[in-house]
All heavy atoms as atom14 arrays in JSON, in Angstrom:
{
  "sequence": "MMTKNFENFPVYLKSLDVIEKVYRFLQAKSFEKEFEFNNPIKRASFSVSNNIRRLGI",
  "atom14_mask": [
    [1, 1, 1, 1, 1, 1, 1, 1, 0, 0, 0, 0, 0, 0],
    [1, 1, 1, 1, 1, 1, 1, 1, 0, 0, 0, 0, 0, 0],
    [1, 1, 1, 1, 1, 1, 1, 0, 0, 0, 0, 0, 0, 0],
    [1, 1, 1, 1, 1, 1, 1, 1, 1, 0, 0, 0, 0, 0],
    [1, 1, 1, 1, 1, 1, 1, 1, 0, 0, 0, 0, 0, 0],
    [1, 1, 1, 1, 1, 1, 1, 1, 1, 1, 1, 0, 0, 0],
    [1, 1, 1, 1, 1, 1, 1, 1, 1, 0, 0, 0, 0, 0],
    [1, 1, 1, 1, 1, 1, 1, 1, 0, 0, 0, 0, 0, 0],
    [1, 1, 1, 1, 1, 1, 1, 1, 1, 1, 1, 0, 0, 0],
    [1, 1, 1, 1, 1, 1, 1, 0, 0, 0, 0, 0, 0, 0],
    [1, 1, 1, 1, 1, 1, 1, 0, 0, 0, 0, 0, 0, 0],
    [1, 1, 1, 1, 1, 1, 1, 1, 1, 1, 1, 1, 0, 0],
    [1, 1, 1, 1, 1, 1, 1, 1, 0, 0, 0, 0, 0, 0],
    [1, 1, 1, 1, 1, 1, 1, 1, 1, 0, 0, 0, 0, 0],
    [1, 1, 1, 1, 1, 1, 0, 0, 0, 0, 0, 0, 0, 0],
    [1, 1, 1, 1, 1, 1, 1, 1, 0, 0, 0, 0, 0, 0],
    [1, 1, 1, 1, 1, 1, 1, 1, 0, 0, 0, 0, 0, 0],
    [1, 1, 1, 1, 1, 1, 1, 0, 0, 0, 0, 0, 0, 0],
    [1, 1, 1, 1, 1, 1, 1, 1, 0, 0, 0, 0, 0, 0],
    [1, 1, 1, 1, 1, 1, 1, 1, 1, 0, 0, 0, 0, 0],
    [1, 1, 1, 1, 1, 1, 1, 1, 1, 0, 0, 0, 0, 0],
    [1, 1, 1, 1, 1, 1, 1, 0, 0, 0, 0, 0, 0, 0],
    [1, 1, 1, 1, 1, 1, 1, 1, 1, 1, 1, 1, 0, 0],
    [1, 1, 1, 1, 1, 1, 1, 1, 1, 1, 1, 0, 0, 0],
    [1, 1, 1, 1, 1, 1, 1, 1, 1, 1, 1, 0, 0, 0],
    [1, 1, 1, 1, 1, 1, 1, 1, 0, 0, 0, 0, 0, 0],
    [1, 1, 1, 1, 1, 1, 1, 1, 1, 0, 0, 0, 0, 0],
    [1, 1, 1, 1, 1, 0, 0, 0, 0, 0, 0, 0, 0, 0],
    [1, 1, 1, 1, 1, 1, 1, 1, 1, 0, 0, 0, 0, 0],
    [1, 1, 1, 1, 1, 1, 0, 0, 0, 0, 0, 0, 0, 0],
    [1, 1, 1, 1, 1, 1, 1, 1, 1, 1, 1, 0, 0, 0],
    [1, 1, 1, 1, 1, 1, 1, 1, 1, 0, 0, 0, 0, 0],
    [1, 1, 1, 1, 1, 1, 1, 1, 1, 0, 0, 0, 0, 0],
    [1, 1, 1, 1, 1, 1, 1, 1, 1, 0, 0, 0, 0, 0],
    [1, 1, 1, 1, 1, 1, 1, 1, 1, 1, 1, 0, 0, 0],
    [1, 1, 1, 1, 1, 1, 1, 1, 1, 0, 0, 0, 0, 0],
    [1, 1, 1, 1, 1, 1, 1, 1, 1, 1, 1, 0, 0, 0],
    [1, 1, 1, 1, 1, 1, 1, 1, 0, 0, 0, 0, 0, 0],
    [1, 1, 1, 1, 1, 1, 1, 1, 0, 0, 0, 0, 0, 0],
    [1, 1, 1, 1, 1, 1, 1, 0, 0, 0, 0, 0, 0, 0],
    [1, 1, 1, 1, 1, 1, 1, 1, 0, 0, 0, 0, 0, 0],
    [1, 1, 1, 1, 1, 1, 1, 1, 1, 0, 0, 0, 0, 0],
    [1, 1, 1, 1, 1, 1, 1, 1, 1, 1, 1, 0, 0, 0],
    [1, 1, 1, 1, 1, 0, 0, 0, 0, 0, 0, 0, 0, 0],
    [1, 1, 1, 1, 1, 1, 0, 0, 0, 0, 0, 0, 0, 0],
    [1, 1, 1, 1, 1, 1, 1, 1, 1, 1, 1, 0, 0, 0],
    [1, 1, 1, 1, 1, 1, 0, 0, 0, 0, 0, 0, 0, 0],
    [1, 1, 1, 1, 1, 1, 1, 0, 0, 0, 0, 0, 0, 0],
    [1, 1, 1, 1, 1, 1, 0, 0, 0, 0, 0, 0, 0, 0],
    [1, 1, 1, 1, 1, 1, 1, 1, 0, 0, 0, 0, 0, 0],
    [1, 1, 1, 1, 1, 1, 1, 1, 0, 0, 0, 0, 0, 0],
    [1, 1, 1, 1, 1, 1, 1, 1, 0, 0, 0, 0, 0, 0],
    [1, 1, 1, 1, 1, 1, 1, 1, 1, 1, 1, 0, 0, 0],
    [1, 1, 1, 1, 1, 1, 1, 1, 1, 1, 1, 0, 0, 0],
    [1, 1, 1, 1, 1, 1, 1, 1, 0, 0, 0, 0, 0, 0],
    [1, 1, 1, 1, 0, 0, 0, 0, 0, 0, 0, 0, 0, 0],
    [1, 1, 1, 1, 1, 1, 1, 1, 0, 0, 0, 0, 0, 0]
  ],
  "atom14_positions": [
    [[128.0, 101.89, 95.65], [128.14, 102.6, 94.34], [128.23, 104.1, 94.58], [127.43, 104.68, 95.34], [126.87, 102.2, 93.53], [126.85, 102.85, 92.09], [125.41, 102.21, 91.24], [125.3, 103.43, 90.14], [0.0, 0.0, 0.0], [0.0, 0.0, 0.0], [0.0, 0.0, 0.0], [0.0, 0.0, 0.0], [0.0, 0.0, 0.0], [0.0, 0.0, 0.0]],
    [[129.21, 104.76, 93.94], [129.35, 106.13, 94.12], [128.27, 106.97, 93.21], [128.08, 106.41, 92.1], [130.74, 106.6, 93.69], [131.79, 106.33, 94.62], [131.71, 107.38, 96.09], [132.39, 108.86, 95.51], [0.0, 0.0, 0.0], [0.0, 0.0, 0.0], [0.0, 0.0, 0.0], [0.0, 0.0, 0.0], [0.0, 0.0, 0.0], [0.0, 0.0, 0.0]],
    [[127.84, 108.0, 93.74], [126.96, 108.9, 92.98], [127.9, 109.74, 92.14], [128.84, 110.36, 92.57], [126.07, 109.74, 93.91], [125.39, 108.94, 94.76], [125.14, 110.64, 93.13], [0.0, 0.0, 0.0], [0.0, 0.0, 0.0], [0.0, 0.0, 0.0], [0.0, 0.0, 0.0], [0.0, 0.0, 0.0], [0.0, 0.0, 0.0], [0.0, 0.0, 0.0]],
    [[127.61, 109.81, 90.76], [128.42, 110.62, 89.89], [127.8, 112.03, 89.56], [128.53, 112.88, 89.05], [128.6, 109.83, 88.58], [129.39, 108.59, 88.77], [129.59, 107.85, 87.48], [130.33, 106.6, 87.76], [130.46, 105.8, 86.56], [0.0, 0.0, 0.0], [0.0, 0.0, 0.0], [0.0, 0.0, 0.0], [0.0, 0.0, 0.0], [0.0, 0.0, 0.0]],
    [[126.63, 112.21, 89.92], [125.92, 113.41, 89.58], [125.29, 114.11, 90.77], [124.61, 113.36, 91.59], [124.88, 113.2, 88.47], [124.32, 114.39, 87.96], [124.36, 115.42, 88.46], [123.74, 114.22, 86.76], [0.0, 0.0, 0.0], [0.0, 0.0, 0.0], [0.0, 0.0, 0.0], [0.0, 0.0, 0.0], [0.0, 0.0, 0.0], [0.0, 0.0, 0.0]],
    [[125.49, 115.33, 91.04], [124.93, 115.95, 92.24], [123.41, 115.84, 92.24], [122.83, 115.86, 93.4], [125.23, 117.49, 92.25], [124.56, 118.3, 91.2], [123.31, 118.93, 91.55], [125.09, 118.54, 90.04], [122.72, 119.69, 90.67], [124.35, 119.28, 89.02], [123.22, 119.92, 89.41], [0.0, 0.0, 0.0], [0.0, 0.0, 0.0], [0.0, 0.0, 0.0]],
    [[122.74, 115.7, 91.15], [121.26, 115.66, 91.14], [120.87, 114.33, 91.76], [119.64, 114.22, 92.14], [120.72, 115.67, 89.7], [120.96, 117.07, 89.08], [120.62, 117.09, 87.62], [120.71, 115.99, 86.94], [120.35, 118.2, 87.18], [0.0, 0.0, 0.0], [0.0, 0.0, 0.0], [0.0, 0.0, 0.0], [0.0, 0.0, 0.0], [0.0, 0.0, 0.0]],
    [[121.71, 113.39, 92.05], [121.34, 112.19, 92.78], [121.73, 112.11, 94.21], [121.32, 111.28, 94.9], [122.02, 110.9, 92.09], [121.59, 110.73, 90.64], [120.42, 110.99, 90.35], [122.52, 110.36, 89.79], [0.0, 0.0, 0.0], [0.0, 0.0, 0.0], [0.0, 0.0, 0.0], [0.0, 0.0, 0.0], [0.0, 0.0, 0.0], [0.0, 0.0, 0.0]],
    [[122.32, 113.22, 94.71], [122.7, 113.22, 96.09], [121.39, 113.47, 97.0], [120.6, 114.29, 96.63], [123.56, 114.43, 96.44], [125.02, 114.31, 95.74], [125.88, 115.43, 95.65], [125.52, 113.01, 95.46], [127.11, 115.25, 95.12], [126.81, 112.93, 94.95], [127.59, 114.06, 94.76], [0.0, 0.0, 0.0], [0.0, 0.0, 0.0], [0.0, 0.0, 0.0]],
    [[121.32, 112.72, 97.98], [120.15, 112.9, 98.89], [120.0, 114.3, 99.47], [118.9, 114.82, 99.51], [120.38, 111.89, 99.93], [121.21, 110.83, 99.44], [122.14, 111.56, 98.41], [0.0, 0.0, 0.0], [0.0, 0.0, 0.0], [0.0, 0.0, 0.0], [0.0, 0.0, 0.0], [0.0, 0.0, 0.0], [0.0, 0.0, 0.0], [0.0, 0.0, 0.0]],
    [[121.04, 114.86, 99.73], [121.04, 116.32, 100.23], [120.5, 117.31, 99.24], [119.79, 118.13, 99.52], [122.38, 116.8, 100.85], [123.36, 116.99, 99.67], [122.24, 117.99, 101.62], [0.0, 0.0, 0.0], [0.0, 0.0, 0.0], [0.0, 0.0, 0.0], [0.0, 0.0, 0.0], [0.0, 0.0, 0.0], [0.0, 0.0, 0.0], [0.0, 0.0, 0.0]],
    [[120.76, 117.03, 97.95], [120.19, 117.86, 96.91], [118.73, 117.74, 96.76], [118.01, 118.66, 96.56], [121.01, 117.67, 95.67], [120.5, 118.55, 94.43], [120.72, 119.86, 94.39], [119.62, 117.98, 93.48], [120.24, 120.64, 93.35], [119.16, 118.74, 92.46], [119.48, 120.14, 92.37], [118.91, 120.92, 91.44], [0.0, 0.0, 0.0], [0.0, 0.0, 0.0]],
    [[118.33, 116.41, 96.78], [116.91, 116.17, 96.58], [116.15, 116.74, 97.8], [115.03, 117.18, 97.6], [116.69, 114.66, 96.53], [117.4, 113.88, 95.34], [117.27, 112.38, 95.41], [116.75, 114.45, 94.01], [0.0, 0.0, 0.0], [0.0, 0.0, 0.0], [0.0, 0.0, 0.0], [0.0, 0.0, 0.0], [0.0, 0.0, 0.0], [0.0, 0.0, 0.0]],
    [[116.63, 116.59, 98.96], [116.03, 117.2, 100.2], [115.96, 118.75, 100.02], [114.95, 119.39, 100.4], [116.84, 116.88, 101.4], [116.84, 115.51, 101.76], [115.61, 115.12, 102.59], [115.64, 113.79, 103.03], [114.43, 113.27, 103.64], [0.0, 0.0, 0.0], [0.0, 0.0, 0.0], [0.0, 0.0, 0.0], [0.0, 0.0, 0.0], [0.0, 0.0, 0.0]],
    [[116.89, 119.41, 99.45], [116.88, 120.83, 99.21], [115.84, 121.24, 98.29], [115.08, 122.22, 98.42], [118.23, 121.39, 98.72], [118.45, 120.98, 97.34], [0.0, 0.0, 0.0], [0.0, 0.0, 0.0], [0.0, 0.0, 0.0], [0.0, 0.0, 0.0], [0.0, 0.0, 0.0], [0.0, 0.0, 0.0], [0.0, 0.0, 0.0], [0.0, 0.0, 0.0]],
    [[115.51, 120.35, 97.26], [114.33, 120.66, 96.43], [113.01, 120.5, 97.09], [112.1, 121.25, 96.88], [114.38, 119.71, 95.21], [115.61, 119.82, 94.35], [115.58, 118.75, 93.18], [115.78, 121.2, 93.73], [0.0, 0.0, 0.0], [0.0, 0.0, 0.0], [0.0, 0.0, 0.0], [0.0, 0.0, 0.0], [0.0, 0.0, 0.0], [0.0, 0.0, 0.0]],
    [[112.95, 119.65, 98.09], [111.8, 119.44, 98.87], [111.57, 120.72, 99.75], [110.45, 121.12, 99.89], [111.93, 118.2, 99.8], [111.77, 116.92, 99.1], [111.33, 116.88, 97.94], [112.19, 115.88, 99.64], [0.0, 0.0, 0.0], [0.0, 0.0, 0.0], [0.0, 0.0, 0.0], [0.0, 0.0, 0.0], [0.0, 0.0, 0.0], [0.0, 0.0, 0.0]],
    [[112.67, 121.27, 100.27], [112.61, 122.44, 101.09], [111.97, 123.57, 100.25], [111.13, 124.27, 100.68], [113.95, 122.78, 101.69], [113.92, 124.23, 102.31], [114.36, 121.77, 102.73], [0.0, 0.0, 0.0], [0.0, 0.0, 0.0], [0.0, 0.0, 0.0], [0.0, 0.0, 0.0], [0.0, 0.0, 0.0], [0.0, 0.0, 0.0], [0.0, 0.0, 0.0]],
    [[112.51, 123.78, 98.99], [111.96, 124.79, 98.16], [110.46, 124.72, 97.94], [109.71, 125.65, 98.06], [112.73, 124.76, 96.75], [114.18, 125.14, 96.96], [112.01, 125.72, 95.78], [114.97, 124.91, 95.64], [0.0, 0.0, 0.0], [0.0, 0.0, 0.0], [0.0, 0.0, 0.0], [0.0, 0.0, 0.0], [0.0, 0.0, 0.0], [0.0, 0.0, 0.0]],
    [[109.99, 123.42, 97.67], [108.58, 123.15, 97.39], [107.83, 123.56, 98.6], [106.74, 124.24, 98.62], [108.33, 121.73, 97.0], [106.97, 121.39, 96.71], [106.87, 120.02, 96.27], [107.82, 119.42, 95.78], [105.69, 119.49, 96.4], [0.0, 0.0, 0.0], [0.0, 0.0, 0.0], [0.0, 0.0, 0.0], [0.0, 0.0, 0.0], [0.0, 0.0, 0.0]],
    [[108.28, 123.18, 99.8], [107.56, 123.4, 101.1], [107.58, 124.92, 101.42], [106.5, 125.34, 101.95], [108.25, 122.58, 102.24], [107.86, 121.13, 102.1], [108.58, 120.36, 103.13], [108.22, 118.77, 102.95], [108.96, 117.98, 103.86], [0.0, 0.0, 0.0], [0.0, 0.0, 0.0], [0.0, 0.0, 0.0], [0.0, 0.0, 0.0], [0.0, 0.0, 0.0]],
    [[108.62, 125.65, 101.18], [108.71, 126.97, 101.41], [107.67, 127.67, 100.54], [106.92, 128.55, 101.08], [110.11, 127.65, 101.21], [110.16, 129.13, 101.2], [111.04, 127.06, 102.35], [0.0, 0.0, 0.0], [0.0, 0.0, 0.0], [0.0, 0.0, 0.0], [0.0, 0.0, 0.0], [0.0, 0.0, 0.0], [0.0, 0.0, 0.0], [0.0, 0.0, 0.0]],
    [[107.61, 127.39, 99.22], [106.73, 128.04, 98.39], [105.29, 127.74, 98.79], [104.36, 128.68, 98.73], [106.97, 127.6, 96.9], [107.94, 128.59, 96.22], [109.28, 128.53, 96.63], [107.54, 129.5, 95.28], [110.18, 129.44, 95.96], [108.37, 130.3, 94.65], [109.67, 130.28, 94.99], [110.57, 131.14, 94.36], [0.0, 0.0, 0.0], [0.0, 0.0, 0.0]],
    [[104.94, 126.57, 99.19], [103.56, 126.21, 99.61], [103.25, 127.02, 100.88], [102.19, 127.59, 100.98], [103.5, 124.73, 99.85], [103.13, 123.96, 98.65], [102.51, 122.56, 99.05], [103.15, 121.64, 98.19], [103.58, 120.48, 98.61], [103.49, 120.04, 99.71], [104.16, 119.63, 97.7], [0.0, 0.0, 0.0], [0.0, 0.0, 0.0], [0.0, 0.0, 0.0]],
    [[104.23, 127.06, 101.8], [103.93, 127.75, 103.09], [103.6, 129.29, 102.83], [102.78, 129.79, 103.41], [105.18, 127.57, 103.93], [105.1, 128.27, 105.27], [104.23, 127.84, 106.25], [105.75, 129.41, 105.6], [104.2, 128.38, 107.51], [105.71, 130.09, 106.71], [104.83, 129.57, 107.76], [0.0, 0.0, 0.0], [0.0, 0.0, 0.0], [0.0, 0.0, 0.0]],
    [[104.4, 129.86, 101.91], [104.33, 131.28, 101.73], [103.14, 131.63, 100.77], [102.85, 132.82, 100.69], [105.56, 131.78, 101.13], [106.8, 131.79, 102.01], [108.1, 132.18, 101.21], [106.59, 132.62, 103.19], [0.0, 0.0, 0.0], [0.0, 0.0, 0.0], [0.0, 0.0, 0.0], [0.0, 0.0, 0.0], [0.0, 0.0, 0.0], [0.0, 0.0, 0.0]],
    [[102.37, 130.65, 100.31], [101.26, 130.92, 99.47], [99.96, 131.26, 100.42], [98.91, 131.61, 99.89], [100.91, 129.77, 98.54], [101.79, 129.74, 97.41], [101.52, 128.52, 96.53], [100.8, 127.58, 96.87], [102.07, 128.53, 95.31], [0.0, 0.0, 0.0], [0.0, 0.0, 0.0], [0.0, 0.0, 0.0], [0.0, 0.0, 0.0], [0.0, 0.0, 0.0]],
    [[100.18, 131.02, 101.73], [99.05, 131.3, 102.57], [98.61, 132.65, 102.55], [99.38, 133.59, 102.27], [99.49, 130.86, 104.02], [0.0, 0.0, 0.0], [0.0, 0.0, 0.0], [0.0, 0.0, 0.0], [0.0, 0.0, 0.0], [0.0, 0.0, 0.0], [0.0, 0.0, 0.0], [0.0, 0.0, 0.0], [0.0, 0.0, 0.0], [0.0, 0.0, 0.0]],
    [[97.34, 132.93, 102.76], [96.74, 134.27, 102.66], [97.47, 135.24, 103.68], [97.54, 136.45, 103.32], [95.17, 134.22, 103.07], [94.44, 133.73, 101.89], [94.11, 134.77, 100.98], [93.04, 134.35, 99.91], [93.02, 135.15, 98.79], [0.0, 0.0, 0.0], [0.0, 0.0, 0.0], [0.0, 0.0, 0.0], [0.0, 0.0, 0.0], [0.0, 0.0, 0.0]],
    [[97.8, 134.77, 104.75], [98.54, 135.57, 105.74], [99.82, 136.19, 105.19], [100.26, 137.11, 105.74], [98.77, 134.82, 107.05], [99.53, 133.64, 106.9], [0.0, 0.0, 0.0], [0.0, 0.0, 0.0], [0.0, 0.0, 0.0], [0.0, 0.0, 0.0], [0.0, 0.0, 0.0], [0.0, 0.0, 0.0], [0.0, 0.0, 0.0], [0.0, 0.0, 0.0]],
    [[100.45, 135.54, 104.22], [101.76, 136.09, 103.74], [101.56, 136.69, 102.38], [102.49, 137.2, 101.75], [102.74, 134.9, 103.53], [103.18, 134.27, 104.8], [102.86, 132.97, 105.16], [103.95, 134.98, 105.66], [103.27, 132.42, 106.37], [104.37, 134.42, 106.89], [104.01, 133.11, 107.19], [0.0, 0.0, 0.0], [0.0, 0.0, 0.0], [0.0, 0.0, 0.0]],
    [[100.27, 136.9, 101.93], [100.02, 137.39, 100.52], [100.62, 138.72, 100.35], [101.2, 138.99, 99.27], [98.58, 137.43, 100.41], [98.07, 137.71, 99.0], [96.53, 137.48, 98.96], [95.8, 138.39, 99.39], [96.1, 136.39, 98.49], [0.0, 0.0, 0.0], [0.0, 0.0, 0.0], [0.0, 0.0, 0.0], [0.0, 0.0, 0.0], [0.0, 0.0, 0.0]],
    [[100.6, 139.59, 101.32], [101.17, 140.96, 101.08], [102.46, 141.23, 101.76], [102.93, 142.45, 101.89], [100.12, 141.99, 101.64], [98.83, 141.97, 100.91], [97.8, 142.9, 101.43], [96.42, 142.74, 100.76], [95.41, 143.65, 101.25], [0.0, 0.0, 0.0], [0.0, 0.0, 0.0], [0.0, 0.0, 0.0], [0.0, 0.0, 0.0], [0.0, 0.0, 0.0]],
    [[103.17, 140.12, 102.15], [104.41, 140.28, 102.82], [105.63, 140.13, 101.79], [106.45, 139.19, 102.08], [104.4, 139.24, 103.95], [103.45, 139.43, 105.02], [103.6, 140.74, 105.84], [104.74, 141.22, 105.89], [102.7, 141.22, 106.39], [0.0, 0.0, 0.0], [0.0, 0.0, 0.0], [0.0, 0.0, 0.0], [0.0, 0.0, 0.0], [0.0, 0.0, 0.0]],
    [[105.7, 140.81, 100.78], [106.71, 140.65, 99.76], [108.12, 140.86, 100.4], [109.02, 140.09, 100.04], [106.54, 141.68, 98.62], [107.63, 141.53, 97.59], [107.56, 140.45, 96.75], [108.7, 142.36, 97.54], [108.49, 140.32, 95.72], [109.65, 142.23, 96.58], [109.55, 141.18, 95.62], [0.0, 0.0, 0.0], [0.0, 0.0, 0.0], [0.0, 0.0, 0.0]],
    [[108.3, 141.75, 101.31], [109.65, 141.99, 101.9], [110.02, 140.81, 102.72], [111.19, 140.65, 103.02], [109.56, 143.33, 102.81], [109.54, 144.59, 101.85], [109.54, 145.8, 102.68], [109.96, 145.82, 103.88], [109.2, 146.82, 102.07], [0.0, 0.0, 0.0], [0.0, 0.0, 0.0], [0.0, 0.0, 0.0], [0.0, 0.0, 0.0], [0.0, 0.0, 0.0]],
    [[109.13, 139.98, 103.19], [109.4, 138.8, 103.96], [109.56, 137.64, 103.06], [110.51, 136.87, 103.11], [108.32, 138.49, 105.0], [108.56, 137.24, 105.71], [109.36, 137.05, 106.6], [107.71, 136.1, 105.23], [109.53, 135.81, 107.28], [107.83, 134.88, 105.95], [108.72, 134.73, 106.97], [0.0, 0.0, 0.0], [0.0, 0.0, 0.0], [0.0, 0.0, 0.0]],
    [[108.65, 137.52, 102.09], [108.63, 136.3, 101.2], [109.79, 136.21, 100.25], [110.38, 135.21, 100.07], [107.39, 136.45, 100.24], [106.07, 136.08, 100.97], [106.07, 135.63, 102.14], [104.92, 136.29, 100.39], [0.0, 0.0, 0.0], [0.0, 0.0, 0.0], [0.0, 0.0, 0.0], [0.0, 0.0, 0.0], [0.0, 0.0, 0.0], [0.0, 0.0, 0.0]],
    [[110.15, 137.35, 99.62], [111.24, 137.27, 98.6], [112.54, 136.77, 99.25], [113.15, 135.81, 98.6], [111.3, 138.75, 97.99], [112.23, 138.65, 96.75], [112.18, 137.64, 96.01], [112.94, 139.76, 96.4], [0.0, 0.0, 0.0], [0.0, 0.0, 0.0], [0.0, 0.0, 0.0], [0.0, 0.0, 0.0], [0.0, 0.0, 0.0], [0.0, 0.0, 0.0]],
    [[113.03, 137.24, 100.29], [114.34, 136.76, 100.81], [114.24, 135.33, 101.35], [115.2, 134.53, 101.12], [114.64, 137.62, 102.05], [113.75, 138.83, 102.0], [112.61, 138.47, 101.15], [0.0, 0.0, 0.0], [0.0, 0.0, 0.0], [0.0, 0.0, 0.0], [0.0, 0.0, 0.0], [0.0, 0.0, 0.0], [0.0, 0.0, 0.0], [0.0, 0.0, 0.0]],
    [[113.11, 134.85, 101.82], [112.92, 133.5, 102.19], [112.95, 132.55, 100.96], [113.64, 131.45, 100.99], [111.69, 133.29, 102.97], [111.54, 134.05, 104.18], [111.36, 131.82, 103.29], [112.66, 133.83, 105.27], [0.0, 0.0, 0.0], [0.0, 0.0, 0.0], [0.0, 0.0, 0.0], [0.0, 0.0, 0.0], [0.0, 0.0, 0.0], [0.0, 0.0, 0.0]],
    [[112.23, 133.07, 100.0], [112.29, 132.25, 98.63], [113.74, 132.13, 98.1], [114.13, 131.1, 97.72], [111.34, 132.8, 97.61], [109.96, 132.61, 97.9], [109.03, 133.25, 96.87], [107.64, 133.08, 97.26], [106.78, 133.77, 96.22], [0.0, 0.0, 0.0], [0.0, 0.0, 0.0], [0.0, 0.0, 0.0], [0.0, 0.0, 0.0], [0.0, 0.0, 0.0]],
    [[114.4, 133.21, 98.06], [115.81, 133.25, 97.53], [116.72, 132.34, 98.44], [117.57, 131.65, 97.88], [116.31, 134.64, 97.51], [115.7, 135.46, 96.34], [116.41, 136.86, 96.24], [116.61, 137.34, 97.6], [116.72, 138.56, 97.93], [116.74, 139.5, 96.97], [116.82, 138.97, 99.11], [0.0, 0.0, 0.0], [0.0, 0.0, 0.0], [0.0, 0.0, 0.0]],
    [[116.55, 132.41, 99.69], [117.37, 131.62, 100.61], [117.1, 130.07, 100.32], [118.05, 129.33, 100.32], [117.05, 131.9, 102.11], [0.0, 0.0, 0.0], [0.0, 0.0, 0.0], [0.0, 0.0, 0.0], [0.0, 0.0, 0.0], [0.0, 0.0, 0.0], [0.0, 0.0, 0.0], [0.0, 0.0, 0.0], [0.0, 0.0, 0.0], [0.0, 0.0, 0.0]],
    [[115.88, 129.7, 100.08], [115.52, 128.31, 99.85], [116.21, 127.82, 98.5], [116.78, 126.7, 98.43], [114.03, 128.02, 99.84], [113.45, 128.61, 98.79], [0.0, 0.0, 0.0], [0.0, 0.0, 0.0], [0.0, 0.0, 0.0], [0.0, 0.0, 0.0], [0.0, 0.0, 0.0], [0.0, 0.0, 0.0], [0.0, 0.0, 0.0], [0.0, 0.0, 0.0]],
    [[116.25, 128.64, 97.57], [116.95, 128.39, 96.3], [118.46, 128.32, 96.45], [119.18, 127.56, 95.85], [116.64, 129.37, 95.15], [115.41, 128.97, 94.32], [114.17, 129.67, 94.56], [115.47, 127.96, 93.5], [113.06, 129.25, 93.77], [114.34, 127.54, 92.74], [113.25, 128.2, 92.9], [0.0, 0.0, 0.0], [0.0, 0.0, 0.0], [0.0, 0.0, 0.0]],
    [[118.85, 129.17, 97.31], [120.39, 129.24, 97.48], [120.96, 127.96, 97.99], [122.13, 127.58, 97.56], [120.69, 130.36, 98.53], [122.03, 130.47, 98.86], [0.0, 0.0, 0.0], [0.0, 0.0, 0.0], [0.0, 0.0, 0.0], [0.0, 0.0, 0.0], [0.0, 0.0, 0.0], [0.0, 0.0, 0.0], [0.0, 0.0, 0.0], [0.0, 0.0, 0.0]],
    [[120.27, 127.16, 98.8], [120.85, 125.93, 99.28], [121.04, 124.98, 98.12], [122.11, 124.47, 97.87], [119.87, 125.31, 100.33], [120.3, 123.91, 100.73], [119.69, 126.15, 101.58], [0.0, 0.0, 0.0], [0.0, 0.0, 0.0], [0.0, 0.0, 0.0], [0.0, 0.0, 0.0], [0.0, 0.0, 0.0], [0.0, 0.0, 0.0], [0.0, 0.0, 0.0]],
    [[119.98, 124.77, 97.35], [120.21, 123.85, 96.17], [121.23, 124.38, 95.12], [121.99, 123.63, 94.6], [118.93, 123.59, 95.44], [118.35, 124.76, 94.91], [0.0, 0.0, 0.0], [0.0, 0.0, 0.0], [0.0, 0.0, 0.0], [0.0, 0.0, 0.0], [0.0, 0.0, 0.0], [0.0, 0.0, 0.0], [0.0, 0.0, 0.0], [0.0, 0.0, 0.0]],
    [[121.25, 125.71, 94.91], [122.28, 126.31, 94.04], [123.65, 126.1, 94.5], [124.62, 125.77, 93.73], [121.98, 127.81, 93.75], [120.82, 127.96, 92.96], [120.25, 127.1, 92.26], [120.18, 129.24, 93.01], [0.0, 0.0, 0.0], [0.0, 0.0, 0.0], [0.0, 0.0, 0.0], [0.0, 0.0, 0.0], [0.0, 0.0, 0.0], [0.0, 0.0, 0.0]],
    [[123.87, 126.2, 95.8], [125.26, 126.0, 96.34], [125.67, 124.54, 96.27], [126.83, 124.26, 95.93], [125.28, 126.45, 97.83], [125.31, 128.01, 97.86], [125.69, 128.69, 96.92], [124.83, 128.43, 99.04], [0.0, 0.0, 0.0], [0.0, 0.0, 0.0], [0.0, 0.0, 0.0], [0.0, 0.0, 0.0], [0.0, 0.0, 0.0], [0.0, 0.0, 0.0]],
    [[124.72, 123.59, 96.45], [125.08, 122.22, 96.22], [125.4, 121.92, 94.81], [126.38, 121.22, 94.48], [123.94, 121.38, 96.77], [123.68, 121.5, 98.23], [124.08, 119.85, 96.41], [122.37, 120.83, 98.8], [0.0, 0.0, 0.0], [0.0, 0.0, 0.0], [0.0, 0.0, 0.0], [0.0, 0.0, 0.0], [0.0, 0.0, 0.0], [0.0, 0.0, 0.0]],
    [[124.62, 122.52, 93.94], [124.86, 122.26, 92.52], [126.17, 122.88, 92.03], [127.03, 122.22, 91.41], [123.78, 122.92, 91.71], [123.86, 122.75, 90.17], [122.75, 123.41, 89.5], [121.47, 123.28, 90.17], [120.49, 124.14, 90.09], [120.62, 125.29, 89.27], [119.38, 123.99, 90.69], [0.0, 0.0, 0.0], [0.0, 0.0, 0.0], [0.0, 0.0, 0.0]],
    [[126.47, 124.0, 92.54], [127.74, 124.75, 92.18], [128.89, 124.01, 92.64], [129.99, 123.91, 92.06], [127.72, 126.14, 92.72], [128.89, 126.99, 92.23], [128.78, 128.38, 92.76], [128.66, 128.29, 94.16], [128.97, 129.13, 95.02], [129.51, 130.25, 94.65], [128.76, 128.98, 96.35], [0.0, 0.0, 0.0], [0.0, 0.0, 0.0], [0.0, 0.0, 0.0]],
    [[128.9, 123.51, 93.91], [130.06, 122.92, 94.54], [130.14, 121.45, 94.21], [131.12, 120.78, 94.34], [129.98, 123.08, 96.08], [130.15, 124.54, 96.52], [129.92, 124.55, 98.03], [131.43, 125.13, 96.12], [0.0, 0.0, 0.0], [0.0, 0.0, 0.0], [0.0, 0.0, 0.0], [0.0, 0.0, 0.0], [0.0, 0.0, 0.0], [0.0, 0.0, 0.0]],
    [[129.02, 120.82, 93.79], [128.96, 119.45, 93.55], [129.24, 118.53, 94.68], [129.87, 117.44, 94.54], [0.0, 0.0, 0.0], [0.0, 0.0, 0.0], [0.0, 0.0, 0.0], [0.0, 0.0, 0.0], [0.0, 0.0, 0.0], [0.0, 0.0, 0.0], [0.0, 0.0, 0.0], [0.0, 0.0, 0.0], [0.0, 0.0, 0.0], [0.0, 0.0, 0.0]],
    [[128.77, 119.07, 95.89], [129.07, 118.24, 97.11], [127.92, 117.25, 97.33], [126.9, 117.35, 96.77], [129.23, 119.1, 98.3], [128.1, 120.11, 98.44], [130.53, 119.76, 98.3], [128.11, 120.85, 99.73], [0.0, 0.0, 0.0], [0.0, 0.0, 0.0], [0.0, 0.0, 0.0], [0.0, 0.0, 0.0], [0.0, 0.0, 0.0], [0.0, 0.0, 0.0]]
  ]
}
């Protein structure tokens, strides 16, 4: 059966897992004051799912 919606693609679902794991990881006290590090890492994790959504691959 073909998947008709990108939201059902396994790769998209995995990208959502990555976002969740990145956010949990960066909540550690050791990263609390590292905004210059945290912000680009968070944006990069969202970028993966956004690219999949935009391209529909």
